[in-house]
MILOBA-684960 format. One record per residue (C-alpha): residue number from 1; residue in one letter; x, z, y. Coordinates in steps of 0.5 Angstrom, whole numbers, plus 500, padded with zeros to 3 digits. Example, Ala and Ser with C-alpha at 12.3 -4.5 7.8 and 13.67 -1.06 7.14 Angstrom:
<recs>
+-----+--------+-----+-----+-----+
! num ! residu !   X !   Z !   Y !
+-----+--------+-----+-----+-----+
!   1 !      A ! 525 ! 516 ! 491 !
!   2 !      S ! 527 ! 514 ! 498 !
+-----+--------+-----+-----+-----+
</recs>
This chain:
<recs>
+-----+--------+-----+-----+-----+
! num ! residu !   X !   Z !   Y !
+-----+--------+-----+-----+-----+
!   1 !      M ! 378 ! 441 ! 815 !
!   2 !      P ! 372 ! 438 ! 811 !
!   3 !      A ! 372 ! 442 ! 804 !
!   4 !      D ! 372 ! 435 ! 800 !
!   5 !      N ! 379 ! 434 ! 803 !
!   6 !      L ! 382 ! 440 ! 800 !
!   7 !      H ! 386 ! 440 ! 794 !
!   8 !      S ! 383 ! 442 ! 788 !
!   9 !      L ! 388 ! 447 ! 785 !
!  10 !      D ! 385 ! 445 ! 778 !
!  11 !      A ! 387 ! 438 ! 779 !
!  12 !      L ! 394 ! 440 ! 782 !
!  13 !      L ! 395 ! 444 ! 776 !
!  14 !      L ! 395 ! 438 ! 772 !
!  15 !      S ! 401 ! 435 ! 776 !
!  16 !      V ! 406 ! 440 ! 774 !
!  17 !      R ! 411 ! 437 ! 770 !
!  18 !      D ! 414 ! 443 ! 766 !
!  19 !      T ! 410 ! 446 ! 760 !
!  20 !      E ! 413 ! 454 ! 762 !
!  21 !      T ! 412 ! 453 ! 769 !
!  22 !      K ! 405 ! 450 ! 768 !
!  23 !      R ! 403 ! 457 ! 764 !
!  24 !      L ! 406 ! 461 ! 770 !
!  25 !      T ! 402 ! 457 ! 775 !
!  26 !      Q ! 396 ! 458 ! 771 !
!  27 !      E ! 397 ! 465 ! 772 !
!  28 !      A ! 397 ! 464 ! 780 !
!  29 !      V ! 391 ! 460 ! 780 !
!  30 !      A ! 387 ! 465 ! 775 !
!  31 !      A ! 389 ! 471 ! 780 !
!  32 !      Y ! 387 ! 467 ! 786 !
!  33 !      Q ! 380 ! 465 ! 783 !
!  34 !      A ! 380 ! 473 ! 781 !
!  35 !      G ! 381 ! 475 ! 788 !
!  36 !      A ! 388 ! 478 ! 786 !
!  37 !      Y ! 392 ! 475 ! 792 !
!  38 !      R ! 398 ! 479 ! 792 !
!  39 !      A ! 399 ! 478 ! 784 !
!  40 !      A ! 397 ! 470 ! 786 !
!  41 !      I ! 403 ! 470 ! 791 !
!  42 !      L ! 408 ! 474 ! 786 !
!  43 !      S ! 406 ! 469 ! 780 !
!  44 !      V ! 407 ! 463 ! 784 !
!  45 !      W ! 414 ! 465 ! 786 !
!  46 !      V ! 416 ! 466 ! 779 !
!  47 !      A ! 414 ! 459 ! 778 !
!  48 !      V ! 418 ! 457 ! 783 !
!  49 !      C ! 424 ! 460 ! 781 !
!  50 !      A ! 423 ! 458 ! 774 !
!  51 !      D ! 422 ! 451 ! 776 !
!  52 !      I ! 428 ! 451 ! 780 !
!  53 !      I ! 432 ! 454 ! 774 !
!  54 !      T ! 429 ! 449 ! 769 !
!  55 !      K ! 431 ! 443 ! 773 !
!  56 !      L ! 438 ! 445 ! 774 !
!  57 !      K ! 438 ! 446 ! 766 !
!  58 !      E ! 435 ! 438 ! 766 !
!  59 !      L ! 441 ! 436 ! 771 !
!  60 !      A ! 446 ! 440 ! 767 !
!  61 !      T ! 444 ! 437 ! 760 !
!  62 !      G ! 444 ! 430 ! 764 !
!  63 !      G ! 452 ! 431 ! 766 !
!  64 !      D ! 451 ! 434 ! 773 !
!  65 !      A ! 457 ! 438 ! 774 !
!  66 !      S ! 455 ! 442 ! 779 !
!  67 !      A ! 448 ! 444 ! 776 !
!  68 !      L ! 452 ! 446 ! 769 !
!  69 !      A ! 456 ! 451 ! 773 !
!  70 !      E ! 450 ! 454 ! 776 !
!  71 !      V ! 447 ! 454 ! 769 !
!  72 !      K ! 453 ! 457 ! 766 !
!  73 !      N ! 454 ! 463 ! 772 !
!  74 !      L ! 446 ! 464 ! 771 !
!  75 !      E ! 447 ! 465 ! 763 !
!  76 !      T ! 453 ! 470 ! 764 !
!  77 !      W ! 450 ! 474 ! 769 !
!  78 !      T ! 444 ! 475 ! 765 !
!  79 !      Q ! 448 ! 476 ! 759 !
!  80 !      T ! 452 ! 482 ! 762 !
!  81 !      K ! 445 ! 484 ! 766 !
!  82 !      D ! 449 ! 483 ! 773 !
!  83 !      L ! 443 ! 485 ! 777 !
!  84 !      K ! 446 ! 484 ! 784 !
!  85 !      N ! 448 ! 477 ! 782 !
!  86 !      L ! 442 ! 475 ! 779 !
!  87 !      Q ! 438 ! 478 ! 785 !
!  88 !      Q ! 442 ! 474 ! 790 !
!  89 !      F ! 441 ! 468 ! 786 !
!  90 !      E ! 434 ! 468 ! 786 !
!  91 !      N ! 434 ! 470 ! 793 !
!  92 !      G ! 438 ! 463 ! 794 !
!  93 !      L ! 434 ! 459 ! 790 !
!  94 !      V ! 430 ! 455 ! 795 !
!  95 !      E ! 437 ! 454 ! 799 !
!  96 !      L ! 440 ! 451 ! 793 !
!  97 !      A ! 435 ! 447 ! 791 !
!  98 !      R ! 435 ! 444 ! 799 !
!  99 !      D ! 442 ! 444 ! 800 !
! 100 !      K ! 446 ! 442 ! 794 !
! 101 !      F ! 441 ! 439 ! 790 !
! 102 !      E ! 436 ! 436 ! 795 !
! 103 !      M ! 430 ! 437 ! 790 !
! 104 !      I ! 426 ! 439 ! 797 !
! 105 !      L ! 426 ! 436 ! 804 !
! 106 !      P ! 428 ! 441 ! 810 !
! 107 !      H ! 420 ! 442 ! 812 !
! 108 !      E ! 418 ! 443 ! 804 !
! 109 !      A ! 424 ! 448 ! 804 !
! 110 !      T ! 421 ! 452 ! 810 !
! 111 !      D ! 414 ! 452 ! 806 !
! 112 !      L ! 417 ! 455 ! 800 !
! 113 !      L ! 422 ! 460 ! 804 !
! 114 !      R ! 415 ! 463 ! 807 !
! 115 !      L ! 413 ! 464 ! 800 !
! 116 !      R ! 419 ! 468 ! 799 !
! 117 !      D ! 418 ! 472 ! 805 !
! 118 !      D ! 411 ! 473 ! 803 !
! 119 !      R ! 413 ! 475 ! 796 !
! 120 !      H ! 417 ! 480 ! 798 !
! 121 !      L ! 412 ! 483 ! 803 !
! 122 !      C ! 407 ! 483 ! 797 !
! 123 !      A ! 412 ! 486 ! 792 !
! 124 !      H ! 415 ! 491 ! 797 !
! 125 !      P ! 410 ! 495 ! 801 !
! 126 !      A ! 416 ! 499 ! 804 !
! 127 !      F ! 418 ! 493 ! 808 !
! 128 !      V ! 412 ! 494 ! 813 !
! 129 !      S ! 409 ! 500 ! 816 !
! 130 !      D ! 404 ! 505 ! 812 !
! 131 !      D ! 398 ! 503 ! 817 !
! 132 !      A ! 400 ! 496 ! 816 !
! 133 !      L ! 400 ! 494 ! 809 !
! 134 !      F ! 401 ! 486 ! 808 !
! 135 !      S ! 394 ! 484 ! 805 !
! 136 !      P ! 395 ! 476 ! 804 !
! 137 !      T ! 388 ! 472 ! 806 !
! 138 !      P ! 385 ! 467 ! 801 !
! 139 !      E ! 387 ! 462 ! 805 !
! 140 !      L ! 395 ! 464 ! 805 !
! 141 !      T ! 395 ! 465 ! 798 !
! 142 !      R ! 392 ! 458 ! 797 !
! 143 !      V ! 397 ! 454 ! 801 !
! 144 !      H ! 403 ! 458 ! 798 !
! 145 !      I ! 400 ! 455 ! 791 !
! 146 !      T ! 399 ! 448 ! 794 !
! 147 !      H ! 405 ! 448 ! 797 !
! 148 !      A ! 409 ! 450 ! 791 !
! 149 !      I ! 406 ! 445 ! 787 !
! 150 !      L ! 406 ! 439 ! 791 !
! 151 !      H ! 413 ! 440 ! 794 !
! 152 !      L ! 417 ! 442 ! 787 !
! 153 !      L ! 413 ! 444 ! 781 !
! 154 !      S ! 410 ! 436 ! 780 !
! 155 !      R ! 417 ! 433 ! 782 !
! 156 !      P ! 422 ! 431 ! 777 !
! 157 !      P ! 429 ! 434 ! 778 !
! 158 !      V ! 433 ! 428 ! 780 !
! 159 !      Q ! 432 ! 427 ! 788 !
! 160 !      G ! 437 ! 425 ! 794 !
! 161 !      K ! 444 ! 425 ! 792 !
! 162 !      Q ! 442 ! 426 ! 785 !
! 163 !      L ! 437 ! 420 ! 784 !
! 164 !      I ! 443 ! 416 ! 787 !
! 165 !      A ! 448 ! 419 ! 782 !
! 166 !      R ! 444 ! 417 ! 776 !
! 167 !      Y ! 443 ! 410 ! 779 !
! 168 !      D ! 450 ! 409 ! 779 !
! 169 !      R ! 451 ! 412 ! 772 !
! 170 !      D ! 446 ! 408 ! 769 !
! 171 !      L ! 448 ! 402 ! 773 !
! 172 !      L ! 456 ! 402 ! 771 !
! 173 !      G ! 454 ! 405 ! 764 !
! 174 !      G ! 451 ! 399 ! 762 !
! 175 !      S ! 444 ! 402 ! 761 !
! 176 !      F ! 441 ! 399 ! 767 !
! 177 !      P ! 437 ! 392 ! 766 !
! 178 !      Q ! 439 ! 385 ! 769 !
! 179 !      K ! 432 ! 382 ! 770 !
! 180 !      P ! 429 ! 383 ! 776 !
! 181 !      D ! 422 ! 384 ! 773 !
! 182 !      E ! 425 ! 389 ! 768 !
! 183 !      I ! 429 ! 393 ! 774 !
! 184 !      E ! 423 ! 394 ! 778 !
! 185 !      V ! 419 ! 397 ! 772 !
! 186 !      V ! 425 ! 402 ! 771 !
! 187 !      L ! 426 ! 404 ! 778 !
! 188 !      R ! 418 ! 405 ! 779 !
! 189 !      Q ! 417 ! 409 ! 772 !
! 190 !      N ! 424 ! 412 ! 772 !
! 191 !      Y ! 426 ! 413 ! 779 !
! 192 !      L ! 421 ! 413 ! 784 !
! 193 !      R ! 415 ! 415 ! 781 !
! 194 !      R ! 414 ! 422 ! 784 !
! 195 !      A ! 420 ! 421 ! 788 !
! 196 !      K ! 420 ! 424 ! 795 !
! 197 !      A ! 420 ! 420 ! 801 !
! 198 !      G ! 426 ! 422 ! 803 !
! 199 !      S ! 429 ! 421 ! 797 !
! 200 !      V ! 426 ! 414 ! 797 !
! 201 !      V ! 430 ! 413 ! 804 !
! 202 !      S ! 436 ! 415 ! 801 !
! 203 !      I ! 436 ! 410 ! 795 !
! 204 !      I ! 434 ! 405 ! 800 !
! 205 !      K ! 440 ! 406 ! 805 !
! 206 !      A ! 445 ! 407 ! 799 !
! 207 !      L ! 443 ! 400 ! 796 !
! 208 !      A ! 444 ! 397 ! 802 !
! 209 !      K ! 451 ! 399 ! 803 !
! 210 !      A ! 453 ! 399 ! 796 !
! 211 !      L ! 456 ! 392 ! 796 !
! 212 !      V ! 460 ! 393 ! 803 !
! 213 !      G ! 462 ! 400 ! 803 !
! 214 !      T ! 468 ! 404 ! 801 !
! 215 !      E ! 467 ! 404 ! 793 !
! 216 !      A ! 464 ! 396 ! 793 !
! 217 !      A ! 470 ! 394 ! 788 !
! 218 !      K ! 467 ! 398 ! 783 !
! 219 !      Y ! 460 ! 394 ! 783 !
! 220 !      K ! 464 ! 388 ! 782 !
! 221 !      G ! 459 ! 384 ! 777 !
! 222 !      K ! 454 ! 388 ! 778 !
! 223 !      E ! 452 ! 385 ! 785 !
! 224 !      D ! 445 ! 382 ! 783 !
! 225 !      Q ! 443 ! 388 ! 780 !
! 226 !      I ! 444 ! 392 ! 786 !
! 227 !      V ! 440 ! 387 ! 791 !
! 228 !      F ! 435 ! 386 ! 786 !
! 229 !      S ! 434 ! 393 ! 786 !
! 230 !      L ! 433 ! 394 ! 793 !
! 231 !      A ! 428 ! 388 ! 793 !
! 232 !      A ! 424 ! 392 ! 788 !
! 233 !      V ! 424 ! 398 ! 792 !
! 234 !      G ! 421 ! 394 ! 797 !
! 235 !      R ! 415 ! 392 ! 793 !
! 236 !      I ! 415 ! 399 ! 790 !
! 237 !      A ! 415 ! 403 ! 797 !
! 238 !      P ! 414 ! 398 ! 802 !
! 239 !      G ! 413 ! 403 ! 808 !
! 240 !      P ! 419 ! 407 ! 808 !
! 241 !      F ! 423 ! 400 ! 806 !
! 242 !      E ! 420 ! 397 ! 812 !
! 243 !      E ! 421 ! 403 ! 817 !
! 244 !      H ! 428 ! 404 ! 815 !
! 245 !      L ! 432 ! 398 ! 812 !
! 246 !      P ! 431 ! 393 ! 818 !
! 247 !      L ! 435 ! 399 ! 822 !
! 248 !      V ! 441 ! 399 ! 817 !
! 249 !      I ! 441 ! 392 ! 816 !
! 250 !      E ! 442 ! 390 ! 824 !
! 251 !      R ! 447 ! 396 ! 824 !
! 252 !      L ! 451 ! 393 ! 819 !
! 253 !      G ! 450 ! 386 ! 822 !
! 254 !      R ! 453 ! 388 ! 828 !
! 255 !      E ! 459 ! 393 ! 826 !
! 256 !      L ! 461 ! 391 ! 819 !
! 257 !      D ! 468 ! 389 ! 818 !
! 258 !      D ! 469 ! 382 ! 819 !
! 259 !      G ! 472 ! 381 ! 812 !
! 260 !      K ! 465 ! 384 ! 809 !
! 261 !      V ! 460 ! 381 ! 813 !
! 262 !      L ! 458 ! 375 ! 809 !
! 263 !      V ! 457 ! 380 ! 803 !
! 264 !      L ! 450 ! 381 ! 807 !
! 265 !      C ! 448 ! 374 ! 805 !
! 266 !      R ! 447 ! 377 ! 797 !
! 267 !      Y ! 441 ! 381 ! 800 !
! 268 !      I ! 437 ! 375 ! 803 !
! 269 !      E ! 436 ! 371 ! 796 !
! 270 !      P ! 431 ! 376 ! 793 !
! 271 !      E ! 429 ! 379 ! 800 !
! 272 !      P ! 429 ! 373 ! 805 !
! 273 !      R ! 427 ! 378 ! 811 !
! 274 !      V ! 434 ! 381 ! 811 !
! 275 !      W ! 436 ! 375 ! 815 !
! 276 !      V ! 431 ! 376 ! 820 !
! 277 !      W ! 433 ! 384 ! 820 !
! 278 !      L ! 440 ! 382 ! 821 !
! 279 !      G ! 438 ! 380 ! 829 !
! 280 !      E ! 442 ! 375 ! 833 !
! 281 !      V ! 449 ! 378 ! 833 !
! 282 !      G ! 449 ! 379 ! 825 !
! 283 !      Q ! 446 ! 372 ! 824 !
! 284 !      A ! 451 ! 369 ! 829 !
! 285 !      R ! 457 ! 372 ! 825 !
! 286 !      I ! 455 ! 370 ! 819 !
! 287 !      L ! 454 ! 363 ! 821 !
! 288 !      A ! 461 ! 363 ! 824 !
! 289 !      K ! 464 ! 365 ! 818 !
! 290 !      I ! 461 ! 360 ! 814 !
! 291 !      E ! 464 ! 355 ! 819 !
! 292 !      N ! 471 ! 358 ! 819 !
! 293 !      V ! 473 ! 362 ! 812 !
! 294 !      P ! 476 ! 358 ! 806 !
! 295 !      V ! 472 ! 355 ! 802 !
! 296 !      K ! 473 ! 359 ! 796 !
! 297 !      E ! 470 ! 365 ! 800 !
! 298 !      L ! 463 ! 362 ! 801 !
! 299 !      G ! 460 ! 364 ! 795 !
! 300 !      P ! 456 ! 370 ! 798 !
! 301 !      A ! 454 ! 365 ! 803 !
! 302 !      T ! 450 ! 361 ! 798 !
! 303 !      K ! 446 ! 367 ! 797 !
! 304 !      A ! 442 ! 365 ! 803 !
! 305 !      R ! 442 ! 358 ! 803 !
! 306 !      H ! 434 ! 358 ! 803 !
! 307 !      V ! 434 ! 360 ! 810 !
! 308 !      A ! 434 ! 353 ! 813 !
! 309 !      V ! 440 ! 354 ! 818 !
! 310 !      V ! 444 ! 357 ! 813 !
! 311 !      G ! 443 ! 352 ! 808 !
! 312 !      E ! 444 ! 346 ! 814 !
! 313 !      R ! 451 ! 350 ! 816 !
! 314 !      L ! 453 ! 350 ! 809 !
! 315 !      L ! 452 ! 343 ! 808 !
! 316 !      A ! 456 ! 341 ! 814 !
! 317 !      R ! 461 ! 345 ! 812 !
! 318 !      L ! 462 ! 343 ! 805 !
! 319 !      K ! 462 ! 336 ! 807 !
! 320 !      K ! 468 ! 337 ! 810 !
! 321 !      E ! 471 ! 339 ! 803 !
! 322 !      D ! 473 ! 335 ! 797 !
! 323 !      P ! 467 ! 331 ! 795 !
! 324 !      K ! 468 ! 334 ! 788 !
! 325 !      I ! 467 ! 341 ! 791 !
! 326 !      L ! 460 ! 339 ! 795 !
! 327 !      E ! 458 ! 336 ! 788 !
! 328 !      I ! 459 ! 343 ! 785 !
! 329 !      A ! 456 ! 347 ! 790 !
! 330 !      I ! 450 ! 343 ! 790 !
! 331 !      T ! 449 ! 343 ! 782 !
! 332 !      K ! 450 ! 351 ! 782 !
! 333 !      A ! 446 ! 352 ! 788 !
! 334 !      P ! 440 ! 348 ! 789 !
! 335 !      C ! 436 ! 349 ! 795 !
! 336 !      R ! 432 ! 345 ! 800 !
! 337 !      A ! 438 ! 344 ! 805 !
! 338 !      F ! 441 ! 340 ! 799 !
! 339 !      V ! 436 ! 335 ! 797 !
! 340 !      A ! 438 ! 329 ! 801 !
! 341 !      E ! 445 ! 330 ! 798 !
! 342 !      A ! 442 ! 331 ! 791 !
! 343 !      L ! 438 ! 324 ! 792 !
! 344 !      E ! 445 ! 321 ! 795 !
! 345 !      L ! 449 ! 323 ! 789 !
! 346 !      Y ! 443 ! 321 ! 784 !
! 347 !      S ! 443 ! 314 ! 787 !
! 348 !      S ! 450 ! 313 ! 786 !
! 349 !      S ! 450 ! 314 ! 779 !
! 350 !      A ! 455 ! 309 ! 776 !
! 351 !      S ! 453 ! 309 ! 769 !
! 352 !      F ! 448 ! 311 ! 764 !
! 353 !      A ! 451 ! 318 ! 762 !
! 354 !      T ! 452 ! 319 ! 770 !
! 355 !      A ! 445 ! 318 ! 771 !
! 356 !      E ! 443 ! 322 ! 766 !
! 357 !      K ! 448 ! 328 ! 767 !
! 358 !      C ! 446 ! 328 ! 775 !
! 359 !      G ! 439 ! 327 ! 773 !
! 360 !      A ! 439 ! 333 ! 769 !
! 361 !      D ! 444 ! 338 ! 773 !
! 362 !      I ! 442 ! 336 ! 780 !
! 363 !      L ! 436 ! 332 ! 781 !
! 364 !      L ! 431 ! 336 ! 777 !
! 365 !      P ! 434 ! 343 ! 780 !
! 366 !      H ! 432 ! 340 ! 787 !
! 367 !      A ! 425 ! 337 ! 785 !
! 368 !      K ! 421 ! 344 ! 787 !
! 369 !      Y ! 424 ! 343 ! 794 !
! 370 !      F ! 422 ! 336 ! 794 !
! 371 !      T ! 417 ! 333 ! 799 !
! 372 !      A ! 413 ! 327 ! 799 !
! 373 !      E ! 418 ! 323 ! 803 !
! 374 !      D ! 423 ! 325 ! 798 !
! 375 !      I ! 419 ! 322 ! 792 !
! 376 !      Q ! 420 ! 316 ! 797 !
! 377 !      R ! 427 ! 317 ! 797 !
! 378 !      L ! 427 ! 318 ! 790 !
! 379 !      N ! 424 ! 311 ! 789 !
! 380 !      T ! 429 ! 308 ! 794 !
! 381 !      S ! 435 ! 311 ! 790 !
! 382 !      I ! 433 ! 308 ! 783 !
! 383 !      R ! 431 ! 301 ! 786 !
! 384 !      E ! 438 ! 301 ! 790 !
! 385 !      N ! 442 ! 304 ! 784 !
! 386 !      K ! 447 ! 298 ! 782 !
! 387 !      Y ! 446 ! 295 ! 775 !
! 388 !      D ! 440 ! 299 ! 774 !
! 389 !      Q ! 444 ! 305 ! 771 !
! 390 !      I ! 439 ! 310 ! 773 !
! 391 !      L ! 433 ! 306 ! 770 !
! 392 !      R ! 436 ! 304 ! 764 !
! 393 !      A ! 439 ! 310 ! 762 !
! 394 !      S ! 435 ! 313 ! 756 !
! 395 !      Q ! 434 ! 320 ! 759 !
! 396 !      T ! 431 ! 317 ! 766 !
! 397 !      A ! 424 ! 317 ! 763 !
! 398 !      T ! 424 ! 324 ! 761 !
! 399 !      I ! 427 ! 326 ! 767 !
! 400 !      L ! 422 ! 323 ! 772 !
! 401 !      T ! 416 ! 326 ! 768 !
! 402 !      Q ! 419 ! 333 ! 769 !
! 403 !      V ! 420 ! 331 ! 776 !
! 404 !      F ! 413 ! 329 ! 777 !
! 405 !      D ! 411 ! 335 ! 773 !
! 406 !      Q ! 414 ! 340 ! 778 !
! 407 !      T ! 412 ! 336 ! 784 !
! 408 !      R ! 404 ! 335 ! 782 !
! 409 !      S ! 402 ! 339 ! 788 !
! 410 !      L ! 405 ! 333 ! 793 !
! 411 !      L ! 399 ! 329 ! 790 !
! 412 !      P ! 396 ! 325 ! 793 !
! 413 !      A ! 401 ! 324 ! 799 !
! 414 !      A ! 406 ! 322 ! 794 !
! 415 !      A ! 402 ! 318 ! 790 !
! 416 !      A ! 404 ! 311 ! 793 !
! 417 !      H ! 411 ! 313 ! 792 !
! 418 !      W ! 410 ! 315 ! 784 !
! 419 !      S ! 406 ! 308 ! 784 !
! 420 !      A ! 412 ! 304 ! 787 !
! 421 !      I ! 416 ! 307 ! 781 !
! 422 !      A ! 411 ! 305 ! 776 !
! 423 !      E ! 411 ! 298 ! 779 !
! 424 !      L ! 419 ! 298 ! 778 !
! 425 !      V ! 419 ! 300 ! 771 !
! 426 !      V ! 414 ! 295 ! 769 !
! 427 !      E ! 417 ! 289 ! 774 !
! 428 !      K ! 424 ! 291 ! 770 !
! 429 !      K ! 420 ! 290 ! 763 !
! 430 !      A ! 422 ! 297 ! 762 !
! 431 !      A ! 415 ! 300 ! 761 !
! 432 !      G ! 416 ! 300 ! 753 !
! 433 !      D ! 423 ! 303 ! 753 !
! 434 !      Y ! 425 ! 310 ! 751 !
! 435 !      A ! 420 ! 315 ! 754 !
! 436 !      Y ! 417 ! 311 ! 759 !
! 437 !      P ! 410 ! 310 ! 756 !
! 438 !      H ! 409 ! 317 ! 756 !
! 439 !      F ! 411 ! 317 ! 764 !
! 440 !      L ! 407 ! 312 ! 766 !
! 441 !      A ! 401 ! 315 ! 762 !
! 442 !      E ! 402 ! 322 ! 765 !
! 443 !      L ! 402 ! 318 ! 772 !
! 444 !      Q ! 395 ! 315 ! 770 !
! 445 !      K ! 392 ! 322 ! 768 !
! 446 !      A ! 394 ! 325 ! 775 !
! 447 !      G ! 390 ! 319 ! 778 !
! 448 !      V ! 397 ! 315 ! 780 !
! 449 !      K ! 396 ! 307 ! 780 !
! 450 !      V ! 400 ! 304 ! 775 !
! 451 !      P ! 400 ! 297 ! 774 !
! 452 !      D ! 398 ! 294 ! 767 !
! 453 !      V ! 404 ! 293 ! 762 !
! 454 !      P ! 405 ! 286 ! 759 !
! 455 !      S ! 404 ! 286 ! 752 !
! 456 !      E ! 411 ! 284 ! 751 !
! 457 !      A ! 413 ! 290 ! 754 !
! 458 !      A ! 409 ! 295 ! 750 !
! 459 !      P ! 413 ! 299 ! 745 !
! 460 !      A ! 415 ! 297 ! 739 !
! 461 !      G ! 419 ! 302 ! 736 !
! 462 !      D ! 425 ! 307 ! 738 !
! 463 !      E ! 429 ! 301 ! 741 !
! 464 !      P ! 429 ! 299 ! 748 !
! 465 !      A ! 426 ! 292 ! 749 !
! 466 !      F ! 431 ! 288 ! 753 !
+-----+--------+-----+-----+-----+
</recs>
């Protein structure tokens, strides 16, 4: 291996977390650099033991009952000078860290167990024959120091099951954030910054199963935090995420109990690829459930509404229900599939108040999903609305301005349709009413053709000009 690719021991020392462990590791490095290889191996083993004990104390302080029991035993044996139990405890520390607390992965434990064996050979010459005393090479000594730091000394104590238990405690205890950007910051810095690959995989699998597992009930009200967390892990650790999550999702889509399959839709809104990863079987099961479950159970399915086929299936199903249910669903869950229905509801406004409410609650939330053709439909909706309830409503000009702001990217394709709306405003002599002057001015500034406003339509005050 080229020397440039070797880890610098001095650089590795900087990554050791605990101050006392770092001091012990510095002794090992100093011995190695002085050519005292036996002493270096003895010192780095002491650092490993001290670090595992320090991590157990950290976990115990954080409320881990198993770690607390181990620490209490250690304190008792130390106070009573129980050398037999202390020696057994030291000899089993690597296995304890691997099996019970998942601080290290199996292959990492193998490396540390080799260190333990070589430490015994260094400390106890009787372990080998008189004419073959163990003499560690510089290469072997360096490898032991490097493995100790990379596998253990530079890592936080929370790994594997402990990482999941900590997440669970913070989530249910109320100290876990709710906003997606804050969730990502906390996961990146407090959970995954130095987590091992195996631990990242563990939390990916745990989050993917949390809402459909045997303990799903305890997460009621926490569903969004869980799905945002899973999506955030995908941004923090895309490699393990893309390698392992698709397999988990595909299996859940095939094997999950019928009553839980729609819950998988919750994961789709923050991570749309979940729909693809469900596979044909999982997708077919979800679409069938949308058609057949009672309407009150469709809530989770709306989280997948941005998938075109799901949104269309939801709309078809909701159209079979009471119109009020359809209106509520469209209001609460805007998406591309609901745009035509949103425009239809807006067009049917039968009063000024209804036009304003529908415009604010239904039209505006759907504006970001509009195409140029939808601006044409908006023009038609306003023109065909009976008695000009939309046009004459006091908030319509403000609503139209906001819709225009959200759809500027559709210009110039939508320019002719906005121009047609402007022509209607002028034709109906509403150009001086309410906020229409500002609306028309915004169109003009964006390069949309606006007809000249007759002088009698110019704004004269706060009252509309009828």
